[in-house]
C-alpha positions in Angstrom: -23.3 2.2 16.4 -22.9 5.5 14.6 -20.6 7.9 16.4 -23.1 10.8 16.6 -22.9 13.5 19.3 -25.7 15.9 20.0 -24.0 19.2 19.3 -24.1 22.1 21.7 -25.1 25.6 20.3 -21.9 27.5 19.8 -21.8 31.3 19.6 -18.2 31.3 18.6 -17.0 30.7 15.0 -15.4 27.4 14.4 -11.7 27.3 15.2 -9.3 26.4 12.5 -7.8 23.0 12.9 -4.0 22.7 13.2 -2.0 22.6 10.0 0.1 19.6 9.0 3.7 20.7 8.7 5.0 17.5 7.0 2.5 16.8 4.3 -0.4 18.3 2.4 -4.1 17.4 2.8 -6.3 17.3 -0.3 -10.0 16.6 -0.8 -11.6 15.2 -4.0 -15.0 16.5 -5.0 -16.8 14.2 -7.5 -18.9 15.8 -10.2 -22.2 14.9 -8.4 -21.1 16.9 -5.4 -20.0 19.7 -7.6 -23.5 19.8 -9.0 -24.8 20.2 -5.4 -22.6 23.2 -5.0 -24.9 25.2 -7.2 -26.6 25.9 -3.9 -24.4 28.5 -2.1 -25.8 27.6 1.3 -24.8 24.0 0.9 -21.3 25.0 -0.3 -20.7 27.3 2.6 -22.2 25.1 5.3 -20.5 21.9 4.1 -17.1 23.7 3.8 -17.5 25.1 7.3 -18.1 21.6 8.7 -15.1 20.1 6.8 -12.7 22.9 7.2 -13.3 23.1 11.0 -12.2 19.5 11.4 -9.3 19.0 9.0 -6.9 21.5 7.6 -7.4 21.2 3.8 -4.6 22.6 1.5 -6.1 21.7 -1.8 -9.3 20.5 -3.5 -9.7 18.5 -6.8 -12.9 19.6 -8.5 -14.2 16.9 -10.9 -15.6 17.8 -14.2 -16.7 14.4 -15.5 -17.8 11.0 -14.2 -20.2 8.3 -15.5 -21.9 10.3 -18.2 -22.1 13.6 -16.2 -20.1 16.6 -17.5 -20.2 19.6 -15.2 -21.5 23.0 -16.4 -18.4 25.2 -17.1 -19.9 28.2 -15.3 -20.3 26.1 -12.2 -16.7 24.9 -12.4 -15.6 28.4 -12.3 -17.8 29.4 -9.4 -16.7 26.5 -7.3 -13.1 27.3 -8.1 -13.6 30.9 -7.1 -15.1 29.8 -3.8 -12.2 27.7 -2.7 -9.6 30.1 -4.0 -11.2 32.8 -1.9 -10.9 30.6 1.1 -7.2 30.1 0.6 -7.4 26.6 -0.8 -5.5 25.5 -3.9 -7.6 24.1 -6.8 -7.1 21.4 -9.4 -9.4 19.5 -11.8 -10.4 15.9 -11.8 -11.7 13.4 -14.3 -13.1 10.0 -13.7 -13.3 8.3 -17.1 -16.0 5.9 -16.0 -18.6 5.3 -18.6 -21.0 3.3 -16.5 -23.6 6.0 -15.9 -23.9 6.9 -19.6 -25.7 3.9 -21.2 -25.8 5.4 -24.7 -23.7 3.2 -27.0 -23.4 0.3 -24.6 -25.0 -3.1 -24.9 -27.7 -4.4 -22.6 -25.2 -7.0 -21.2 -22.7 -4.2 -20.4 -25.3 -2.0 -18.7 -26.8 -4.8 -16.6 -23.5 -6.4 -15.6 -23.2 -4.3 -12.4 -19.4 -4.1 -13.1 -17.3 -1.1 -13.8 -17.6 -0.2 -17.5 -14.7 1.5 -19.2 -15.0 3.5 -22.4 -14.5 1.5 -25.5 -11.5 3.2 -26.9 -11.9 1.5 -30.3 -15.3 3.3 -30.7 -14.8 6.5 -32.7 -17.7 8.3 -31.0 -16.5 7.4 -27.5 -12.9 8.4 -28.4 -14.2 11.8 -29.5 -16.1 12.2 -26.2 -13.0 11.4 -24.2 -11.1 14.1 -26.0 -14.0 16.5 -25.4 -13.9 15.9 -21.6 -10.1 16.6 -21.6 -10.6 19.7 -23.6 -13.3 21.1 -21.3 -11.4 20.3 -18.1 -8.2 21.8 -19.3 -9.9 25.1 -20.0 -10.5 25.6 -16.3 -7.5 23.9 -14.6 -3.8 24.0 -14.9 -3.6 20.7 -13.1 -5.8 17.6 -13.6 -5.8 14.3 -11.9 -7.4 11.2 -13.5 -9.3 9.1 -11.0 -8.6 5.4 -11.3 -11.2 4.5 -13.9 -8.7 5.2 -16.6 -8.4 1.6 -17.8 -10.0 -0.6 -20.5 -12.1 -3.7 -19.9 -14.4 -3.8 -22.9 -14.4 -6.8 -25.3 -16.6 -5.5 -28.1 -16.3 -6.6 -31.7 -14.2 -3.5 -32.5 -11.9 -4.3 -29.6 -11.5 -7.9 -30.7 -10.7 -6.8 -34.2 -8.2 -4.2 -33.0 -6.5 -6.7 -30.7 -5.7 -9.2 -33.4 -3.5 -12.0 -32.2 -2.0 -10.1 -29.3 -2.9 -10.9 -25.7 -5.5 -8.8 -24.0 -2.9 -7.4 -21.7 -0.5 -6.4 -24.4 -3.3 -4.9 -26.5 -4.7 -2.9 -23.7 -1.4 -1.6 -22.5 -0.6 -0.4 -26.0 -4.1 1.0 -26.5 -4.1 3.0 -23.2 -0.6 4.4 -23.9 -2.0 5.8 -27.2 -5.2 7.0 -25.5 -3.1 8.8 -22.9 -1.1 10.7 -25.4 -3.7 11.3 -28.2 -7.0 11.5 -26.4 -6.2 13.1 -23.1 -2.8 14.9 -23.0 -2.8 16.1 -26.6 -6.3 17.7 -26.5 -5.8 19.2 -23.0 -2.5 20.8 -24.0 -4.0 22.1 -27.2 -6.3 24.4 -25.2 -4.0 24.9 -22.2 -0.3 24.4 -23.0 0.7 24.7 -19.3 -1.7 22.0 -18.0 -0.1 19.2 -15.9 -2.0 15.9 -15.9 -1.5 13.3 -13.2 -2.7 9.7 -13.4 -3.9 8.0 -10.2 -3.1 4.3 -10.2 -5.4 2.1 -8.2 -4.6 -0.3 -5.4 -4.7 -3.5 -7.5 -1.2 -3.1 -9.0 -0.7 -6.8 -9.5 -3.3 -6.9 -12.3 -2.7 -3.5 -14.0 -1.6 -4.8 -17.3 -4.7 -6.9 -17.8 -6.7 -3.6 -17.9 -4.2 -1.4 -19.7 -2.5 0.4 -16.9 1.2 0.7 -17.9 3.5 1.2 -14.9 6.5 1.4 -17.2 5.4 4.0 -19.7 2.5 5.9 -18.2 4.7 7.5 -15.5 6.8 8.9 -18.3 3.8 9.9 -20.5 2.0 11.8 -17.7 3.3 14.7 -15.6 3.0 12.8 -12.4 1.4 9.8 -10.7 -0.7 9.3 -7.6 -1.1 6.2 -5.5 -4.3 4.3 -4.4 -3.6 3.4 -0.8 -7.3 2.5 0.1 -6.8 -1.0 1.4 -10.1 -1.1 3.3 -10.9 -4.3 5.2 -8.7 -7.3 4.4 -11.5 -9.9 5.2 -14.9 -8.8 4.0 -14.0 -7.0 0.9 -13.7 -8.6 -2.6 -10.0 -7.6 -2.9 -8.8 -8.9 0.4 -5.8 -6.4 0.4 -3.5 -6.6 3.4 -3.1 -3.5 5.5 0.6 -3.2 4.9 -0.1 -2.3 1.2 -1.1 1.3 2.2 2.6 1.7 3.0 4.2 -0.6 0.5 2.5 0.6 -2.7 3.7 4.1 -2.0 7.3 2.9 -1.7 6.9 0.8 -4.9 5.5 3.8 -6.9 8.3 6.0 -5.4 10.8 3.7 -6.9 9.0 3.6 -10.2 8.8 7.4 -10.4 11.3 9.1 -8.1 10.0 12.6 -7.3 7.0 12.0 -9.4 4.6 10.3 -6.9 2.3 13.0 -5.7 0.6 11.3 -2.8 -1.7 8.6 -1.5 -5.5 8.3 -1.8 -7.8 6.9 0.9 -11.6 6.6 1.0 -14.0 5.8 3.9 -15.6 2.6 2.5 -15.7 -1.1 3.6 -14.3 -0.9 7.1 -15.6 -2.8 10.1 -14.2 -0.4 12.7 -13.1 3.2 12.5 -9.5 2.5 13.4 -9.1 0.9 10.0 -9.7 4.3 8.3 -7.0 5.8 10.5 -4.6 3.0 9.8 -4.8 3.6 6.1 -4.0 7.3 6.6 -1.1 6.6 8.9 0.5 4.0 6.7 0.3 6.3 3.7 2.1 9.0 5.6 4.6 6.6 7.2 5.7 5.8 3.6 6.5 9.6 3.4 3.9 10.5 0.8 3.9 14.3 0.3 0.1 14.5 0.1 -3.0 12.6 1.3 -6.1 12.7 -0.8 -9.4 12.3 1.2 -12.1 10.8 -1.0 -14.6 12.2 -1.1 -16.0 15.6 -0.1 -19.6 14.6 0.9 -18.4 11.4 2.6 -16.4 13.6 5.0 -19.7 15.0 6.2 -21.0 11.6 7.2 -21.1 10.5 10.9 -18.7 7.5 11.1 -19.6 4.2 12.7 -17.1 3.3 15.4 -17.7 -0.4 14.6 -17.0 -3.5 16.6 -14.0 -2.4 18.6 -15.1 -3.6 22.1 -12.0 -5.7 22.5 -9.8 -2.6 22.6 -12.1 0.3 23.2 -11.0 0.7 26.9 -7.3 0.7 26.1 -5.0 3.6 25.3 -4.8 3.2 21.6 -3.4 5.6 19.0 -7.0 6.1 17.7 -9.0 7.0 20.8 -12.7 7.7 20.7 -12.7 10.1 23.6 -9.9 12.1 22.0 -11.8 12.1 18.8 -14.8 13.7 20.5 -12.5 16.3 22.2 -11.1 17.1 18.8 -14.5 18.0 17.6 -15.3 20.0 20.8 -12.1 21.9 20.6 -13.0 23.0 17.0 -16.1 24.8 18.4 -18.0 23.4 15.5 -21.7 22.8 16.0 -21.5 19.8 13.6 -21.4 16.3 15.0 -18.3 14.1 14.7 -17.9 13.2 11.0 -15.3 11.5 8.8 -13.6 14.9 8.5 -13.1 14.8 12.3 -11.7 11.3 12.1 -9.3 12.4 9.3 -8.1 15.5 11.0 -7.6 13.7 14.3 -5.9 10.7 12.8 -3.6 12.8 10.6 -2.6 14.9 13.7 -1.2 11.7 15.2 1.1 10.8 12.4 2.0 14.4 11.7 3.6 14.5 15.2 6.2 11.9 14.2 6.6 11.7 10.4 8.8 14.8 10.2 11.4 13.0 12.4 11.6 9.9 10.2 14.2 9.6 7.5 13.9 7.9 4.1 12.2 4.5 4.3 14.4 1.4 3.9 13.5 -2.3 3.7 14.4 -5.7 2.2 15.0 -4.9 -1.5 12.7 -6.8 -3.7 12.1 -6.9 -7.5 8.8 -6.9 -9.3 9.3 -6.4 -13.1 6.9 -4.2 -15.0 3.7 -6.0 -16.2 4.4 -9.0 -14.0 2.2 -11.2 -11.9 2.8 -14.2 -9.6 2.1 -14.9 -5.9 -0.2 -11.9 -6.0 0.4 -9.2 -3.4 2.8 -11.5 -1.4 5.1 -8.6 -0.5 2.3 -7.2 1.6 1.8 -10.5 3.5 5.5 -10.4 4.3 5.2 -6.9 5.5 2.4 -8.0 7.8 4.8 -10.5 9.5 7.4 -7.8 10.3 9.6 -7.9 7.2 9.9 -4.3 5.8 9.8 -4.4 2.0 11.3 -2.0 -0.5 9.9 -3.0 -3.9 11.6 -2.0 -7.1 10.7 -2.3 -10.8 14.3 -2.9 -11.7 16.7 -5.5 -10.3 18.2 -3.8 -7.2 21.7 -5.1 -7.7 23.3 -2.7 -5.2 21.4 -4.3 -2.3 23.1 -6.9 -0.1 20.1 -9.2 0.0 17.4 -9.3 -2.6 14.0 -10.9 -2.3 12.4 -12.4 -5.4 8.8 -13.7 -5.6 7.2 -15.6 -8.5 6.6 -12.3 -10.4 10.4 -12.2 -11.1 9.8 -14.9 -13.7 8.7 -12.2 -16.1 12.4 -11.1 -16.4 13.8 -13.6 -19.0 17.3 -12.9 -17.6 16.4 -13.5 -13.9 18.5 -16.7 -13.4 21.6 -14.9 -14.8 21.0 -11.9 -12.5 20.6 -14.3 -9.5 23.9 -16.0 -10.4 25.8 -12.7 -10.9 24.5 -11.3 -7.6 25.7 -14.4 -5.7 29.1 -14.3 -7.4 29.4 -10.7 -6.3 28.9 -11.6 -2.6 25.2 -10.8 -2.4 22.4 -12.9 -1.0 19.2 -13.8 -2.9 16.0 -15.0 -1.3 13.6 -16.8 -3.7 10.1 -18.0 -2.8 8.9 -21.5 -3.4 6.6 -20.1 -6.1 9.6 -18.7 -8.1 11.6 -21.9 -7.5 8.7 -23.9 -9.0 8.5 -21.9 -12.3 12.3 -21.6 -12.7 12.8 -25.4 -12.7 14.5 -26.3 -16.0 15.4 -22.7 -16.6 19.0 -22.9 -15.4 18.6 -22.5 -11.7 19.9 -26.1 -11.3 23.4 -24.7 -12.1 23.2 -22.8 -8.8 21.3 -25.2 -6.5 20.0 -28.7 -6.6 16.6 -27.8 -5.3 13.1 -28.5 -6.7 9.5 -28.4 -5.8 8.2 -32.0 -5.7 4.5 -31.1 -6.3 3.6 -32.7 -2.9 1.6 -30.7 -0.4 2.4 -31.5 3.3 0.2 -30.9 6.3 2.6 -29.2 8.7 1.9 -29.0 12.5 5.3 -28.8 14.2 8.2 -26.5 13.6 11.9 -26.6 14.2 14.9 -24.3 13.9 18.6 -25.2 13.6 21.9 -24.1 12.1 24.1 -27.0 11.2 23.8 -30.6 11.9 22.0 -32.1 14.9 18.7 -31.7 16.7 16.6 -28.7 16.0 15.1 -26.3 18.6 11.3 -26.7 18.9 9.6 -23.5 17.5 6.1 -24.5 18.4 3.0 -26.1 16.9 -0.1 -25.0 14.9 -3.2 -26.6 13.4 -2.4 -28.0 10.0 -0.9 -25.6 7.5 -0.6 -26.8 3.9 3.0 -26.3 2.7 4.6 -27.2 -0.7 7.4 -29.7 -0.3 10.9 -28.6 -1.5 13.5 -31.3 -2.1 17.1 -30.6 -1.3 20.4 -32.6 -1.2 21.7 -33.3 2.3 24.9 -31.4 3.1 24.6 -29.5 -0.1 21.8 -27.3 1.3 20.5 -26.8 4.8 16.9 -26.5 5.9 17.5 -23.9 8.7 13.8 -23.4 9.5 11.5 -26.4 8.9 8.2 -27.9 9.7 7.2 -31.6 10.1 4.1 -33.3 8.8 3.6 -36.5 10.8 7.3 -36.7 11.1 8.1 -35.8 7.5 10.3 -32.8 7.0 9.0 -29.7 5.2 11.6 -27.0 4.8 10.4 -23.5 5.3 13.7 -21.8 4.8 16.6 -23.4 3.0 20.1 -22.1 2.8 22.5 -23.0 -0.1 25.9 -21.3 -0.5 27.0 -20.4 -4.0 30.3 -18.6 -4.8 30.5 -15.6 -2.4 26.8 -15.4 -1.6 23.9 -17.4 -0.1 20.8 -18.5 -1.9 17.7 -18.9 0.4 14.4 -20.5 -0.6 11.5 -19.3 1.5 8.5 -21.7 1.4 5.1 -19.9 1.2 2.1 -21.8 2.5 -0.6 -22.8 -0.1 -2.7 -20.1 1.5 -0.6 -17.0 2.0 -2.8 -16.0 5.0 -1.4 -19.0 6.8 1.8 -17.1 7.2 -0.1 -15.4 10.1 -0.7 -18.9 11.6 3.0 -19.7 12.0 4.4 -19.6 15.5 6.0 -16.4 16.5 9.3 -18.2 17.0 9.2 -19.4 13.3 8.5 -15.9 12.1 11.4 -14.5 14.2 13.8 -17.0 12.8 12.9 -16.2 9.3 13.2 -12.4 10.0 16.7 -12.9 11.5 18.0 -14.7 8.4 16.4 -12.4 5.8 17.2 -9.2 7.7 20.8 -10.0 8.6 22.6 -6.7 8.9 19.4 -4.7 8.8 19.3 -1.8 11.3 16.3 -3.0 13.2 14.4 -6.3 13.6 11.4 -7.4 15.7 10.4 -10.5 17.6 6.6 -10.1 17.5 3.4 -11.9 16.6 2.1 -11.8 13.0 0.1 -8.8 12.0 2.7 -6.5 13.6 4.6 -4.5 11.0 7.9 -2.7 11.0 8.7 0.5 9.2 12.4 1.4 9.1 14.2 4.6 8.1 17.8 5.5 7.2 18.3 7.9 10.2 18.1 5.3 13.0 14.4 5.7 13.4 11.6 3.1 13.1 7.9 2.6 13.6 6.2 -0.6 14.9 2.5 -0.9 14.1 0.1 -3.5 15.4 -3.1 -4.5 13.5 -4.0 -6.9 16.2 -7.1 -6.6 18.5 -5.0 -7.2 21.7 -1.8 -5.6 23.0 1.4 -7.0 21.4 4.6 -7.8 23.3 7.4 -6.9 21.0 11.2 -7.3 21.3 13.0 -4.8 19.2 16.6 -5.7 18.1 18.8 -2.9 16.8 22.1 -3.2 15.1 25.0 -2.0 17.2 25.3 -0.8 20.8 22.8 2.1 21.2 21.1 1.4 24.6 18.2 3.8 24.5 15.1 4.3 22.4 13.3 7.6 22.5 9.6 7.7 21.7 9.2 10.3 19.0 5.7 11.3 20.1 6.1 11.4 23.9 9.8 11.8 24.5 9.7 8.8 26.9 12.8 6.5 26.7 13.2 2.7 26.8 16.4 1.2 28.0 17.9 -1.9 26.3 20.5 -4.5 26.9 23.0 -6.3 24.6 21.4 -9.2 22.9 22.6 -12.7 23.4 25.1 -13.7 20.7 23.6 -15.6 17.8 25.1 -18.5 16.0 26.2 -18.9 12.5 24.4 -16.7 10.0 22.9 -14.6 12.8 26.2 -13.6 14.4 26.2 -9.8 14.8 26.2 -7.3 17.7 22.7 -6.2 18.5 20.8 -4.5 21.4 17.3 -5.6 22.5 14.4 -3.5 23.8 11.0 -4.7 25.1 8.0 -2.7 24.2 4.2 -3.1 24.2 2.1 -1.9 21.3 -1.5 -1.3 21.9 -4.1 -2.7 19.5 -4.5 -0.9 16.1 -1.7 1.5 17.1 1.7 2.6 16.2 4.8 3.7 18.1 7.8 5.6 16.6 11.3 5.5 18.1 14.8 6.9 17.5 17.9 5.1 18.6 20.1 7.1 20.9 
């Protein structure tokens, strides 16, 4: 049902919502909404409704989208309105050509897909420059919405591409377009203008559409991050919730100090908690700003969705508290998405300032690479915090490499060198498969057989002898990895009708350890593995890490360098979680409530797990997060 409350009649002016001390809040205003702001009554009323529910520091006023270019006088009047209300202003451009059918073929217009500009068409190139020119006359800062890519395959594109791949051609083309059609014309009319490119959430496939994570952060004055992961099941992208955190960290490592914030919209969610989770995870990644897309959507009454399974529980997102948030504002407007944003952001604002710099298992994804798409986010969803880098993180003790690392032609040499220097390397079964015959056999005699096994039982062991039973599942399809007995050890394994299927293999080389992590044929089946299996894998991969969890799948861990951490559950039922911290600190303090949790020394672990740790037992409510500091 829609969350609509019948408003009382208030004689008092709406109270200002509390500010956010630890991040900025921005709202994007598409050009269609800018056009509606010709009506002063709409502008004032809509702003009163939004501004009473969420403290907005900045608005981005769009000049162009889909064939509509705003009137310049209107841009100035809208700017003046927000400036008078103490709100910073910037410009926005969505270089989407779909609404302007002139110059497009019937097939393109009728495709129903996003249509980019054809950047090999002289007329369209001139229009792109014109839009940049107009926008820069009115704003000293401009953000490009995430339609700044190329997906046309016209005859002129095919001729310009020549023998290059579409990815190589489009990356080269969009670098040139960035410099010559956007930044150059903008700075010609406004030398002090700063232009920021917002990268979308589908980072695995950027190069195929011309996004260049290597050069564009250097070409533009800043970058921005699409953290709108929406629903992982019923959307076409099927992005995992953890990505709202992980992609911010990846882009921070690509452009240190240059990543301006995260961007969340209100679309494609089955329950309202999912909107809040995207906001929380963006801020838990320590993004300096959150962009709420978009202005008129914030005025819509949200649908609470199907949350009956946890609606009566004390969750971080609480419908009764949401209603009270609206009532406390003394606003006559019903609960809307602005209410949901303001309330949700207040929850994370209470803890985020106490968190340090995020840390995680260092992983390497080269520029313009693909392979085992978005796998890092699945690993984040099983409680392995990920710190993704565009360069090989040689200073890390343990490095995780997925199949995308194959795009580095020197990757085998880097693996070998890291092991020789005493580091550990975890490679996935996907990377093992593609590196066969590439020199990896000089490190380990391991190979993917090509067989797929139907695994139902799971075992853990360290050294020779019988393994500990780690549980059973319905059949999970697992690629078979062959190893040589006593040369390598399958320390976590499954069995398929009695046949062994290694899930984690350990092979010592020089001063380090090479691990092979087997990924099920369907990455979502990671969530089907028994909790004991996941915990064994976490303990090996996160050896020496300041905090680990023993938890079901779909419970994530966010760790920081100041002995703080956050545990967040995306489950529909309460999760029982054992937290293991490195060292002897025996108390955890809840950063939101001040309550403490007492721990006890963990039982000693054998072999590769041997380290002094302390264990704490906590319960995490459905679709909720808890933040702690070790004391």
